[in-house]
All heavy atoms as an XYZ file, in Angstrom:
890
protein
N     -16.797     -6.591    -15.232
C     -16.639     -6.086    -13.725
C     -15.684     -6.953    -12.888
O     -15.804     -8.218    -13.130
C     -18.026     -6.000    -13.065
C     -18.848     -4.854    -13.483
S     -20.006     -4.259    -12.323
C     -21.214     -5.573    -12.337
N     -14.855     -6.465    -12.122
C     -13.986     -7.283    -11.255
C     -14.551     -7.503     -9.930
O     -15.599     -6.880     -9.544
C     -12.554     -6.700    -11.248
C     -12.553     -5.249    -10.658
O     -13.434     -4.904     -9.809
N     -11.676     -4.418    -11.111
N     -13.695     -8.346     -9.117
C     -14.228     -8.579     -7.837
C     -14.385     -7.369     -6.891
O     -15.326     -7.356     -6.155
C     -13.194     -9.680     -7.233
C     -13.618     -9.928     -5.826
C     -13.135    -10.873     -8.050
N     -13.397     -6.478     -6.983
C     -13.579     -5.320     -6.164
C     -14.800     -4.522     -6.418
O     -15.601     -4.096     -5.633
C     -12.298     -4.345     -6.124
C     -11.104     -5.207     -5.457
C     -12.441     -3.046     -5.582
C     -11.274     -5.230     -3.923
N     -15.046     -4.298     -7.784
C     -16.143     -3.639     -8.190
C     -17.488     -4.133     -7.716
O     -18.373     -3.519     -7.263
C     -16.181     -3.377     -9.677
C     -17.223     -2.559    -10.272
N     -17.233     -1.232    -10.493
C     -18.562     -2.898    -10.533
C     -18.344     -0.774    -10.986
N     -19.256     -1.806    -11.088
N     -17.530     -5.496     -7.907
C     -18.728     -6.254     -7.401
C     -18.876     -6.152     -5.894
O     -19.944     -6.018     -5.442
C     -18.575     -7.823     -7.811
C     -18.771     -8.056     -9.299
O     -19.241     -7.132     -9.910
N     -18.214     -9.014     -9.840
N     -17.765     -6.287     -5.073
C     -17.881     -6.015     -3.727
C     -18.458     -4.591     -3.367
O     -19.405     -4.485     -2.488
C     -16.472     -6.299     -3.046
C     -16.454     -5.732     -1.659
C     -16.909     -6.703     -0.660
C     -15.768     -4.553     -1.280
C     -16.797     -6.280      0.766
C     -15.730     -4.230      0.075
C     -16.295     -5.011      1.004
N     -17.896     -3.619     -3.928
C     -18.419     -2.313     -3.611
C     -19.848     -2.129     -4.004
O     -20.572     -1.517     -3.215
C     -17.546     -1.206     -4.386
C     -16.030     -1.253     -3.873
C     -18.067      0.178     -4.333
C     -14.996     -0.496     -4.693
N     -20.144     -2.560     -5.167
C     -21.476     -2.460     -5.747
C     -22.429     -3.188     -4.770
O     -23.520     -2.657     -4.426
C     -21.636     -3.129     -7.110
C     -22.862     -2.705     -7.902
O     -23.081     -1.436     -7.975
O     -23.581     -3.551     -8.424
N     -22.124     -4.340     -4.303
C     -22.923     -5.080     -3.232
C     -23.041     -4.268     -2.091
O     -24.230     -4.224     -1.403
C     -22.352     -6.460     -3.080
C     -23.307     -7.208     -2.167
O     -24.426     -7.513     -2.449
N     -22.634     -7.566     -0.982
N     -22.137     -3.684     -1.482
C     -22.051     -3.011     -0.382
C     -22.972     -1.720     -0.269
O     -23.831     -1.608      0.545
C     -20.628     -2.639      0.142
C     -19.664     -3.741      0.564
C     -20.319     -4.437      1.885
O     -20.628     -3.760      2.778
O     -20.163     -5.699      1.799
N     -22.820     -0.929     -1.352
C     -23.598      0.218     -1.441
C     -24.953     -0.060     -1.735
O     -25.907      0.765     -1.501
C     -22.974      1.405     -2.484
C     -21.678      1.698     -2.100
C     -23.175      0.853     -4.026
N     -25.364     -1.176     -2.401
C     -26.788     -1.567     -2.715
C     -27.445     -2.308     -1.579
O     -28.686     -2.362     -1.502
C     -26.759     -2.223     -4.002
C     -26.488     -1.360     -5.085
C     -26.522     -2.095     -6.458
C     -26.266     -1.060     -7.612
N     -25.893     -1.720     -8.811
N     -26.652     -2.933     -0.737
C     -27.260     -3.701      0.342
C     -27.248     -3.075      1.671
O     -27.874     -3.651      2.771
C     -26.599     -5.149      0.455
O     -25.312     -5.040      0.829
N     -26.758     -1.818      1.859
C     -26.782     -1.091      3.105
C     -27.365      0.291      2.718
O     -27.033      0.813      1.665
C     -25.394     -0.932      3.650
C     -24.823     -2.256      4.023
N     -25.028     -3.057      5.222
C     -23.851     -3.068      3.449
C     -24.352     -4.226      5.201
N     -23.625     -4.243      4.065
N     -28.141      0.807      3.683
C     -28.738      2.168      3.448
C     -27.816      3.295      3.398
O     -27.787      4.129      2.487
C     -29.738      2.501      4.515
C     -31.146      1.705      4.349
O     -31.262      1.118      3.332
O     -31.856      1.646      5.315
N     -26.760      3.191      4.239
C     -25.674      4.257      4.302
C     -24.469      3.605      4.479
O     -24.197      2.743      5.209
C     -25.892      5.230      5.520
C     -24.942      6.314      5.455
C     -27.341      5.810      5.444
N     -23.501      3.877      3.529
C     -22.135      3.347      3.426
C     -21.143      4.498      3.368
O     -21.327      5.343      2.577
C     -21.942      2.360      2.291
C     -20.528      1.746      2.353
C     -22.983      1.218      2.370
N     -20.133      4.364      4.290
C     -18.967      5.349      4.264
C     -17.725      4.723      3.993
O     -17.383      3.866      4.751
C     -18.946      6.177      5.546
C     -17.767      7.103      5.703
C     -17.890      8.196      4.670
C     -17.694      7.788      7.181
N     -17.231      4.952      2.786
C     -15.827      4.493      2.543
C     -14.851      5.467      3.079
O     -14.954      6.695      2.818
C     -15.522      4.287      1.018
C     -16.463      3.131      0.492
C     -17.721      3.334      0.053
C     -15.777      1.893      0.299
C     -18.463      2.237     -0.536
C     -16.545      0.730     -0.212
C     -17.812      0.955     -0.581
N     -13.907      5.092      4.005
C     -13.165      6.078      4.637
C     -11.774      5.415      4.952
O     -11.466      4.297      4.843
C     -13.839      6.414      6.114
C     -13.975      5.240      7.053
S     -14.781      5.612      8.556
C     -13.425      6.591      9.319
N     -10.856      6.263      5.448
C      -9.573      5.910      5.899
C      -9.661      5.617      7.390
O      -9.937      6.557      8.084
C      -8.488      6.946      5.576
C      -8.371      7.082      3.982
C      -7.266      8.200      3.804
C      -7.068      8.432      2.358
N      -6.166      9.579      2.052
N      -9.438      4.336      7.735
C      -9.533      4.088      9.140
C     -11.066      3.555      9.506
O     -11.739      3.151      8.758
N     -11.245      3.731     10.841
C     -12.601      3.242     11.281
C     -13.162      4.431     12.008
O     -12.567      5.409     12.341
C     -12.412      2.045     12.254
O     -11.694      2.583     13.405
C     -11.672      0.895     11.554
N     -14.597      4.300     12.199
C     -15.273      5.437     12.919
C     -14.606      5.804     14.302
O     -14.542      6.970     14.756
C     -16.689      4.882     13.174
C     -16.846      3.952     11.880
C     -15.612      3.324     11.641
N     -14.189      4.667     14.989
C     -13.405      4.887     16.380
C     -12.143      5.502     16.157
O     -11.643      6.214     17.026
C     -13.489      3.572     17.149
C     -14.811      3.180     17.489
O     -15.734      4.065     17.704
O     -15.044      1.932     17.732
N     -11.432      5.069     15.004
C     -10.049      5.615     14.757
C      -9.817      6.010     13.333
O      -9.219      5.324     12.568
C      -9.023      4.563     15.242
C      -8.938      4.054     16.534
C      -9.650      2.985     17.049
C      -8.435      4.838     17.496
C      -9.603      2.605     18.374
C      -8.484      4.575     18.888
C      -9.132      3.448     19.395
N     -10.409      7.158     13.029
C     -10.216      7.676     11.550
C      -8.779      7.983     11.418
O      -8.131      8.399     12.245
C     -11.083      8.891     11.604
C     -11.837      8.981     12.884
C     -11.301      8.046     13.747
N      -8.284      7.578     10.186
C      -6.864      7.804      9.791
C      -6.560      9.128      8.984
O      -5.554      9.280      8.589
C      -6.398      6.581      8.973
C      -6.412      5.233      9.823
C      -5.571      5.358     10.963
O      -4.298      5.528     10.850
N      -5.971      5.044     12.174
N      -7.679      9.824      8.915
C      -7.542     11.232      8.244
C      -8.606     12.090      8.764
O      -9.676     11.575      9.171
C      -7.435     11.199      6.698
S      -9.076     11.044      5.859
N      -8.317     13.437      8.784
C      -9.222     14.419      9.312
C     -10.558     14.417      8.490
O     -11.586     14.658      9.058
N     -10.435     14.280      7.172
C     -11.684     14.340      6.316
C     -12.521     13.211      6.739
O     -13.760     13.340      6.836
C     -11.303     14.255      4.924
C     -10.343     15.539      4.498
C      -9.034     15.322      3.936
C     -10.905     16.797      4.513
C      -8.193     16.409      3.684
C     -10.079     17.846      4.128
C      -8.774     17.672      3.754
N     -12.033     12.025      6.819
C     -12.953     10.819      7.238
C     -13.422     11.098      8.557
O     -14.691     10.750      8.862
C     -12.134      9.565      7.254
O     -11.673      9.224      5.934
N     -12.774     11.607      9.517
C     -13.124     11.987     10.930
C     -14.298     12.910     10.879
O     -15.184     12.811     11.672
N     -14.177     13.890      9.984
C     -15.232     14.840      9.903
C     -16.552     14.282      9.521
O     -17.649     14.649     10.054
C     -14.836     15.976      9.001
C     -15.724     17.274      9.022
C     -15.623     17.941     10.321
C     -16.652     19.151     10.399
N     -16.820     19.688     11.706
N     -16.540     13.546      8.517
C     -17.749     12.733      8.030
C     -18.392     11.876      9.139
O     -19.624     11.920      9.255
C     -17.548     12.053      6.638
C     -18.876     11.272      6.308
C     -17.156     13.016      5.581
N     -17.477     11.168      9.718
C     -17.963     10.353     10.912
C     -18.724     11.215     11.984
O     -19.721     10.958     12.469
C     -16.768      9.568     11.476
C     -17.167      8.935     12.933
C     -16.367      8.452     10.595
N     -18.071     12.367     12.348
C     -18.597     13.349     13.290
C     -20.086     13.686     12.852
O     -21.057     13.780     13.679
C     -17.923     14.594     13.404
C     -16.566     14.419     14.325
C     -15.838     15.755     14.489
O     -15.817     16.574     13.481
N     -15.246     15.958     15.603
N     -20.256     13.992     11.601
C     -21.611     14.588     11.098
C     -22.590     13.362     11.171
O     -23.679     13.471     11.691
C     -21.319     15.078      9.596
C     -20.693     16.391      9.693
C     -22.737     15.205      8.997
C     -20.162     16.846      8.323
N     -22.217     12.136     10.656
C     -23.059     10.981     10.757
C     -23.449     10.678     12.245
O     -24.646     10.405     12.525
C     -22.485      9.861     10.024
C     -22.340     10.074      8.543
C     -21.560      8.727      7.875
C     -23.628     10.253      7.755
N     -22.462     10.614     13.085
C     -22.865     10.531     14.518
C     -23.637     11.520     15.159
O     -24.547     11.184     15.883
C     -21.360     10.385     15.204
C     -20.713      9.106     14.984
O     -21.207      8.165     14.251
O     -19.497      8.902     15.367
N     -23.351     12.745     14.649
C     -24.211     13.767     15.192
C     -25.646     13.632     14.791
O     -26.538     13.901     15.623
C     -23.685     15.202     14.578
C     -24.416     16.419     15.060
C     -24.255     16.969     16.475
C     -25.395     16.939     14.317
C     -25.036     18.091     16.737
C     -26.105     18.045     14.675
C     -25.908     18.598     15.974
O     -26.707     19.654     16.346
N     -25.891     13.251     13.584
C     -27.253     12.910     13.185
C     -27.930     11.572     13.564
O     -28.889     11.158     13.238
C     -27.337     13.029     11.589
C     -27.040     14.336     10.961
C     -26.867     14.239      9.484
C     -28.064     15.423     11.468
N     -26.929     10.741     14.378
C     -27.339      9.449     14.736
C     -27.799      8.617     13.694
O     -28.771      7.797     13.761
C     -28.445      9.571     15.884
O     -27.996     10.221     16.962
N     -27.075      8.643     12.586
C     -27.396      7.790     11.491
C     -26.666      6.524     11.516
O     -25.533      6.449     11.826
C     -26.990      8.538     10.076
C     -26.990      7.524      8.859
C     -27.700      9.713      9.868
N     -27.330      5.489     11.298
C     -26.613      4.098     11.326
C     -26.103      3.864      9.977
O     -26.714      4.137      8.897
C     -27.723      2.977     11.554
C     -28.224      2.983     13.021
C     -29.127      1.682     13.136
C     -29.483      1.568     14.606
N     -30.743      2.232     14.945
N     -24.781      3.495      9.931
C     -24.029      3.410      8.681
C     -23.032      2.220      8.739
O     -22.577      1.894      9.812
C     -23.429      4.630      8.230
C     -22.296      5.232      9.238
C     -21.007      4.985      8.933
C     -22.755      5.941     10.316
C     -20.101      5.406      9.822
C     -21.697      6.408     11.202
C     -20.336      6.132     10.965
O     -19.396      6.580     11.805
N     -22.727      1.763      7.646
C     -21.594      0.780      7.468
C     -20.340      1.524      6.984
O     -20.357      2.343      5.999
C     -21.976     -0.319      6.535
C     -20.761     -1.258      6.307
C     -21.083     -2.657      5.775
C     -19.893     -3.427      5.859
N     -20.093     -4.752      5.281
N     -19.348      1.370      7.688
C     -18.098      2.004      7.312
C     -17.094      0.933      6.768
O     -17.192     -0.249      7.244
C     -17.190      2.671      8.547
O     -16.822      1.686      9.390
N     -16.355      1.350      5.736
C     -15.422      0.382      5.110
C     -14.135      1.100      4.986
O     -14.032      2.193      4.451
C     -16.005     -0.029      3.656
C     -17.248     -0.859      3.884
C     -14.926     -0.920      3.054
C     -17.904     -1.208      2.540
N     -13.033      0.461      5.592
C     -11.762      0.942      5.712
C     -11.030      0.689      4.442
O     -10.610     -0.375      4.200
C     -11.022      0.447      6.838
C      -9.572      0.977      6.998
O      -9.166      1.839      6.343
N      -8.908      0.427      8.085
N     -10.844      1.700      3.608
C     -10.140      1.471      2.265
C      -8.649      1.279      2.467
O      -8.025      0.912      1.522
C     -10.399      2.730      1.315
C      -9.982      4.127      1.861
C     -11.884      2.830      1.041
C      -8.605      4.457      1.337
N      -8.038      1.482      3.764
C      -6.656      1.258      3.941
C      -6.482     -0.208      3.970
O      -5.382     -0.527      4.089
C      -6.213      1.962      5.086
C      -6.284      3.558      5.019
C      -5.975      4.154      6.295
C      -5.537      4.049      3.947
N      -7.478     -0.987      4.091
C      -7.333     -2.386      4.231
C      -6.771     -3.181      3.050
O      -6.283     -4.222      3.045
C      -8.609     -3.106      4.699
O      -9.470     -2.948      3.793
N      -6.811     -2.462      1.961
C      -6.577     -3.006      0.645
C      -6.141     -2.089     -0.387
O      -7.049     -1.086     -0.674
C      -7.709     -4.052      0.072
O      -7.800     -4.113     -1.184
N      -5.177     -2.106     -1.155
C      -4.797     -1.216     -2.233
C      -5.845     -1.380     -3.249
O      -6.295     -0.332     -4.045
C      -3.459     -1.451     -2.789
C      -2.350     -0.898     -1.923
O      -2.674      0.155     -1.144
N      -1.209     -1.512     -1.860
N      -6.290     -2.622     -3.513
C      -7.355     -2.890     -4.626
C      -8.684     -2.040     -4.362
O      -9.238     -1.461     -5.157
C      -7.683     -4.293     -4.871
C      -6.511     -5.072     -5.397
C      -6.763     -6.619     -5.296
O      -6.992     -7.111     -4.197
O      -6.903     -7.241     -6.293
N      -9.045     -2.067     -3.058
C     -10.204     -1.458     -2.593
C     -10.036      0.083     -2.690
O     -10.982      0.832     -3.089
C     -10.644     -1.881     -1.140
C     -11.763     -1.203     -0.471
C     -13.060     -1.563     -1.466
C     -12.055     -1.779      0.908
N      -8.883      0.557     -2.211
C      -8.445      1.942     -2.250
C      -8.662      2.551     -3.640
O      -9.213      3.543     -3.826
C      -7.213      2.136     -1.750
C      -6.678      3.599     -1.517
C      -5.218      3.571     -0.968
N      -5.063      4.835     -0.350
C      -4.075      5.121      0.530
N      -3.258      4.110      0.855
N      -3.970      6.289      1.030
N      -8.136      1.823     -4.646
C      -8.115      2.296     -5.975
C      -9.617      2.003     -6.608
O     -10.157      2.813     -7.290
C      -7.225      1.674     -6.924
C      -7.149      2.187     -8.398
C      -6.984      3.712     -8.429
O      -6.174      4.338     -7.838
N      -7.818      4.356     -9.175
N     -10.145      0.798     -6.192
C     -11.506      0.479     -6.716
C     -12.610      1.349     -6.376
O     -13.505      1.594     -7.350
N     -12.620      1.891     -5.154
C     -13.719      2.782     -4.805
C     -13.633      4.204     -5.676
O     -14.590      4.758     -6.117
C     -13.729      3.196     -3.381
C     -15.079      3.922     -2.994
C     -12.545      3.835     -2.887
C     -16.391      3.250     -3.400
N     -12.430      4.566     -6.034
C     -12.147      5.789     -6.818
C     -12.758      5.502     -8.215
O     -13.294      6.395     -8.861
C     -10.741      6.208     -6.848
C     -10.212      6.642     -5.492
C      -8.675      6.888     -5.430
C      -8.221      7.354     -4.062
N      -6.821      7.537     -4.128
N     -12.466      4.289     -8.787
C     -12.861      3.956    -10.135
C     -14.325      3.717    -10.165
O     -15.085      4.209    -11.102
C     -12.262      2.572    -10.606
C     -10.709      2.748    -10.755
O     -10.218      3.954    -10.823
O     -10.040      1.817    -10.677
N     -14.902      3.160     -9.065
C     -16.422      2.865     -8.912
C     -17.181      4.297     -9.020
O     -18.170      4.309     -9.812
C     -16.761      2.153     -7.693
C     -18.111      1.860     -7.492
C     -18.745      0.612     -8.084
C     -18.934      2.647     -6.735
C     -19.970      0.336     -7.910
C     -20.360      2.329     -6.580
C     -20.791      1.169     -7.164
O     -22.118      0.796     -6.906
N     -16.777      5.358     -8.223
C     -17.548      6.564     -8.208
C     -16.998      7.537     -9.214
O     -17.576      8.602     -9.480
C     -17.343      7.006     -6.808
O     -15.991      7.379     -6.682
N     -15.758      7.287     -9.880
C     -15.211      8.233    -10.638
C     -14.981      9.608     -9.842
O     -15.055     10.597    -10.280
C     -16.016      8.531    -11.919
C     -15.190      9.202    -13.045
O     -14.004      9.045    -12.998
N     -15.896      9.952    -13.887
N     -14.482      9.271     -8.569
C     -14.283     10.390     -7.653
C     -12.929     10.152     -7.046
O     -12.667      9.019     -6.595
C     -15.433     10.462     -6.679
C     -15.367     11.599     -5.666
C     -14.816     11.740     -4.422
C     -15.925     12.939     -5.947
N     -14.952     12.918     -3.919
C     -15.667     13.687     -4.779
C     -16.435     13.436     -7.045
C     -16.013     15.016     -4.766
C     -16.904     14.768     -6.943
C     -16.654     15.591     -5.800
N     -11.955     11.162     -6.995
C     -10.452     10.784     -6.796
C     -10.279     10.771     -5.253
O      -9.175     10.413     -4.943
C      -9.811     12.002     -7.430
C     -10.847     13.207     -7.287
C     -12.132     12.536     -7.509
N     -11.164     11.206     -4.345
C     -10.788     11.331     -2.910
C     -11.610     10.460     -2.043
O     -12.684     10.006     -2.457
C     -10.876     12.815     -2.498
O     -12.207     13.231     -2.679
C      -9.902     13.737     -3.263
N     -11.122     10.330     -0.860
C     -11.780      9.459      0.207
C     -11.817     10.530      1.320
O     -10.928     11.224      1.599
C     -10.872      8.390      0.745
C     -10.468      7.453     -0.547
C     -11.543      7.454      1.821
C     -11.724      6.750     -1.121
N     -13.046     10.583      2.050
C     -13.961      9.599      2.215
C     -15.000      9.803      1.058
O     -15.120     10.773      0.405
C     -14.677      9.972      3.442
C     -14.410     11.363      3.719
C     -13.035     11.649      3.072
N     -15.901      8.683      0.922
C     -17.037      8.762      0.084
C     -18.218      8.256      0.679
O     -18.302      7.216      1.439
C     -16.747      7.919     -1.265
C     -15.631      8.425     -2.045
C     -15.398      7.612     -3.315
O     -16.321      6.831     -3.698
N     -14.368      7.913     -4.001
N     -19.355      9.049      0.638
C     -20.602      8.593      1.305
C     -21.609      8.201      0.343
O     -21.864      8.841     -0.689
C     -21.126      9.796      2.162
C     -22.413      9.616      2.858
C     -22.209      8.544      4.037
C     -22.945     10.851      3.468
N     -22.317      7.083      0.686
C     -23.320      6.555     -0.294
C     -24.645      6.446      0.599
O     -24.557      5.885      1.734
C     -23.012      5.208     -0.868
C     -21.901      5.235     -1.782
C     -20.543      5.352     -1.532
C     -22.257      5.248     -3.245
C     -19.605      5.405     -2.402
C     -21.266      5.299     -4.058
C     -19.907      5.340     -3.763
O     -18.931      5.353     -4.743
N     -25.747      6.887     -0.009
C     -27.009      6.809      0.779
C     -27.968      5.963     -0.393
O     -28.209      6.418     -1.447
C     -27.679      8.218      0.947
C     -26.752      8.949      1.927
C     -29.046      7.922      1.728
C     -27.254     10.410      2.268
N     -28.445      4.883      0.046
C     -29.273      4.073     -0.759
C     -28.682      3.788     -2.115
O     -29.471      4.010     -3.159
C     -30.702      4.623     -0.828
C     -31.499      4.694      0.496
C     -32.279      3.482      0.751
C     -33.099      3.625      2.034
N     -34.313      2.879      2.102
N     -27.461      3.450     -2.228
C     -26.820      3.238     -3.479
C     -26.445      4.456     -4.194
O     -25.808      4.299     -5.276
N     -26.667      5.632     -3.804
C     -26.370      6.847     -4.542
C     -25.121      7.514     -3.898
O     -25.031      7.719     -2.683
C     -27.505      7.884     -4.504
C     -27.266      9.127     -5.134
C     -28.369     10.178     -5.057
O     -29.516      9.878     -4.547
O     -28.180     11.309     -5.304
N     -24.098      7.843     -4.771
C     -22.932      8.602     -4.437
C     -23.288      9.894     -4.109
O     -23.904     10.685     -4.809
C     -21.961      8.467     -5.331
C     -20.680      9.309     -5.043
C     -19.905      8.977     -3.934
C     -20.139     10.202     -5.867
C     -18.825      9.703     -3.541
C     -19.090     10.885     -5.599
C     -18.316     10.689     -4.397
N     -23.067     10.326     -2.696
C     -23.366     11.634     -2.299
C     -22.216     12.744     -2.452
O     -22.303     13.754     -2.937
C     -23.818     11.644     -0.740
C     -24.985     10.805     -0.620
C     -24.082     13.225     -0.349
C     -26.174     11.060     -1.478
N     -20.974     12.216     -2.076
C     -19.826     13.095     -2.220
C     -18.811     12.727     -1.083
O     -18.806     11.846     -0.280
N     -17.832     13.654     -1.128
C     -16.688     13.518     -0.134
C     -16.890     14.459      1.010
O     -18.080     15.058      1.217
N     -15.933     14.735      1.731
C     -16.001     15.486      3.037
C     -16.573     16.889      2.813
O     -17.329     17.317      3.503
C     -14.566     15.568      3.687
S     -14.616     16.555      5.174
N     -15.987     17.631      1.861
C     -16.439     18.993      1.677
C     -17.953     19.023      1.185
O     -18.654     19.912      1.816
C     -15.698     19.710      0.523
C     -14.145     20.026      1.051
O     -13.895     19.897      2.188
O     -13.313     20.314      0.138
N     -18.302     18.184      0.316
C     -19.819     18.270     -0.219
C     -20.736     17.833      1.063
O     -21.720     18.365      1.340
C     -19.862     17.213     -1.213
C     -19.302     17.711     -2.546
C     -21.373     16.950     -1.618
C     -19.081     16.857     -3.648
N     -20.356     16.790      1.723
C     -21.132     16.274      2.928
C     -21.255     17.365      4.071
O     -22.348     17.562      4.415
C     -20.483     14.987      3.567
C     -21.218     14.562      4.835
C     -20.673     13.851      2.494
N     -20.066     18.015      4.289
C     -20.037     19.096      5.219
C     -20.978     20.284      4.876
O     -21.856     20.795      5.522
C     -18.661     19.612      5.525
C     -18.589     20.647      6.676
C     -17.191     21.085      7.000
N     -16.546     21.657      5.875
C     -15.291     21.337      5.479
N     -14.647     20.435      6.109
N     -14.798     21.756      4.326
N     -20.841     20.682      3.545
C     -21.648     21.766      3.094
C     -23.180     21.451      2.970
O     -23.994     22.171      3.327
C     -21.099     22.149      1.596
C     -21.887     23.365      1.090
C     -21.195     23.703     -0.313
O     -20.038     23.857     -0.405
O     -21.973     23.845     -1.226
N     -23.454     20.222      2.600
C     -24.834     19.758      2.657
C     -25.427     19.804      4.062
O     -26.593     20.132      4.243
C     -24.958     18.368      1.965
C     -24.832     18.234      0.482
S     -24.966     16.551     -0.168
C     -26.712     16.131      0.110
N     -24.590     19.241      4.980
C     -25.035     19.202      6.478
C     -25.318     20.715      6.858
O     -26.257     20.882      7.502
C     -23.956     18.506      7.222
C     -24.053     18.713      8.643
C     -25.142     18.055      9.382
C     -23.303     19.452      9.483
C     -25.403     18.180     10.623
C     -23.432     19.633     10.814
C     -24.445     18.932     11.434
N     -24.385     21.507      6.627
C     -24.578     22.987      7.091
C     -25.790     23.611      6.506
O     -26.446     24.495      7.139
C     -23.329     23.832      6.768
C     -22.038     23.389      7.695
C     -20.737     24.025      7.184
O     -20.669     24.441      6.147
N     -19.805     23.891      8.098
N     -26.111     23.201      5.296
C     -27.295     23.888      4.617
C     -28.522     23.157      4.877
O     -29.587     23.670      4.545
C     -27.054     23.906      2.948
C     -25.814     24.539      2.551
C     -26.012     26.057      2.588
O     -27.150     26.561      2.401
O     -24.906     26.620      2.989
N     -28.433     22.036      5.551
C     -29.645     21.140      5.909
C     -30.005     20.263      4.847
O     -30.968     19.523      4.946
N     -29.337     20.132      3.754
C     -29.678     19.353      2.581
C     -29.242     17.850      2.925
O     -29.899     16.998      2.447
C     -28.840     19.772      1.357
C     -29.245     21.174      0.849
O     -30.447     21.578      1.053
O     -28.485     21.827      0.191
N     -28.247     17.624      3.711
C     -27.957     16.171      3.973
C     -29.126     15.575      4.842
O     -29.547     14.452      4.564
C     -26.593     16.174      4.778
C     -26.116     14.683      5.131
C     -25.754     14.003      3.789
C     -24.815     14.882      5.923
N     -29.543     16.338      5.751
C     -30.790     15.913      6.639
C     -31.868     15.617      5.771
O     -32.541     14.598      5.851
C     -30.961     16.939      7.588
C     -29.968     17.111      8.613
C     -28.882     18.226      8.265
O     -28.495     18.375      7.169
N     -28.506     18.991      9.250
N     -32.156     16.453      4.727
C     -33.296     16.279      3.838
C     -33.058     15.003      3.000
O     -34.095     14.243      2.760
C     -33.477     17.401      2.856
C     -34.076     18.582      3.482
C     -34.308     19.739      2.463
C     -34.394     21.112      3.296
N     -33.881     22.094      2.547
N     -31.742     14.801      2.557
C     -31.487     13.629      1.831
C     -31.821     12.311      2.459
O     -32.360     11.301      2.025
C     -30.101     13.610      1.278
N     -31.459     12.301      3.764
C     -31.720     11.089      4.564
C     -33.256     10.882      4.758
O     -33.702      9.859      4.551
C     -31.095     11.266      5.949
C     -29.567     11.028      5.880
C     -28.622     11.830      6.554
C     -28.990      9.836      5.435
C     -27.408     11.610      6.550
C     -27.671      9.494      5.455
C     -26.833     10.511      5.935
N     -33.849     12.058      5.101
C     -35.361     11.863      5.301
C     -36.123     11.485      3.980
O     -36.939     10.601      3.996
C     -35.975     13.165      5.836
C     -35.434     13.476      7.218
C     -35.704     14.961      7.599
O     -36.401     15.689      6.935
O     -35.240     15.440      8.744
N     -35.662     12.091      2.748
C     -36.250     11.683      1.524
C     -36.083     10.278      1.224
O     -36.992      9.729      0.577
C     -35.720     12.506      0.407
C     -36.207     13.947      0.471
C     -35.475     14.926     -0.429
O     -34.561     14.474     -1.260
O     -35.776     16.050     -0.488
N     -34.994      9.628      1.658
C     -34.744      8.263      1.335
C     -35.189      7.420      2.472
O     -34.912      6.175      2.547
C     -33.171      8.089      1.092
C     -32.787      8.797     -0.200
C     -31.432      8.464     -0.680
C     -31.072      9.329     -1.901
N     -31.618      8.756     -3.115
N     -35.934      7.857      3.481
C     -36.594      7.067      4.511
C     -35.478      6.608      5.702
O     -35.845      5.693      6.171
N     -34.558      7.427      5.731
C     -33.467      7.001      6.646
C     -33.619      7.889      8.023
O     -33.461      9.203      7.771
C     -32.019      7.081      6.235
C     -31.933      6.036      4.992
C     -31.098      6.851      7.289
C     -30.740      6.239      4.271
N     -33.989      7.431      9.078
C     -34.199      8.199     10.344
C     -32.974      8.914     10.793
O     -31.883      8.294     10.831
N     -33.164     10.193     11.172
C     -32.051     10.788     11.875
C     -32.424     11.365     13.087
O     -33.686     11.597     13.294
C     -31.508     11.985     10.897
C     -32.486     12.984     10.629
C     -30.835     11.370      9.742
C     -32.074     14.225      9.902
N     -31.571     11.678     13.969
C     -31.882     12.409     15.242
C     -30.713     13.191     15.549
O     -29.486     12.771     15.391
C     -32.225     11.344     16.430
N     -30.892     14.351     16.021
C     -29.755     15.289     16.451
C     -29.439     15.071     17.865
O     -30.338     15.197     18.700
C     -30.029     16.775     15.968
C     -28.864     17.628     16.404
C     -30.264     16.904     14.549
N     -28.206     14.826     18.091
C     -27.706     14.602     19.451
C     -27.821     15.957     20.261
O     -27.372     16.910     19.664
C     -26.350     13.984     19.692
C     -26.374     12.552     19.153
C     -24.938     12.011     19.320
C     -24.748     10.607     18.886
N     -23.558     10.002     19.028
N     -28.306     15.880     21.442
C     -28.244     17.129     22.258
C     -26.729     17.260     22.829
O     -26.087     16.277     23.042
C     -29.185     17.088     23.404
O     -29.024     16.010     24.133
N     -26.311     18.404     22.828
C     -24.990     18.742     23.342
C     -24.804     18.704     24.759
O     -25.645     19.324     25.453
C     -24.417     20.047     22.599
C     -23.033     20.299     23.043
C     -24.534     19.898     21.229
């Protein structure tokens, strides 16, 4: 295992919810990352975001770690959930909310 793999492994195992994304929650650098941020914010989930644009090693490392080719990537309690399309679909079906609840992560829906 290399340094990047160890870093990623430590992050996903030491935080309940981790989002590897392009940019930051305040300034997403792609629409897909922005969409996942919107969903997490809508559910008022506390999460750690990691900007994969900060390092080419990290950008490739997360793809190798998950064996998933695209960013963003969402992890809940160390488990890889998926990218934007999967997260959006799970959210629309109510499965994402169930996944958070089953893993003991509190959510709240913001009123509009």
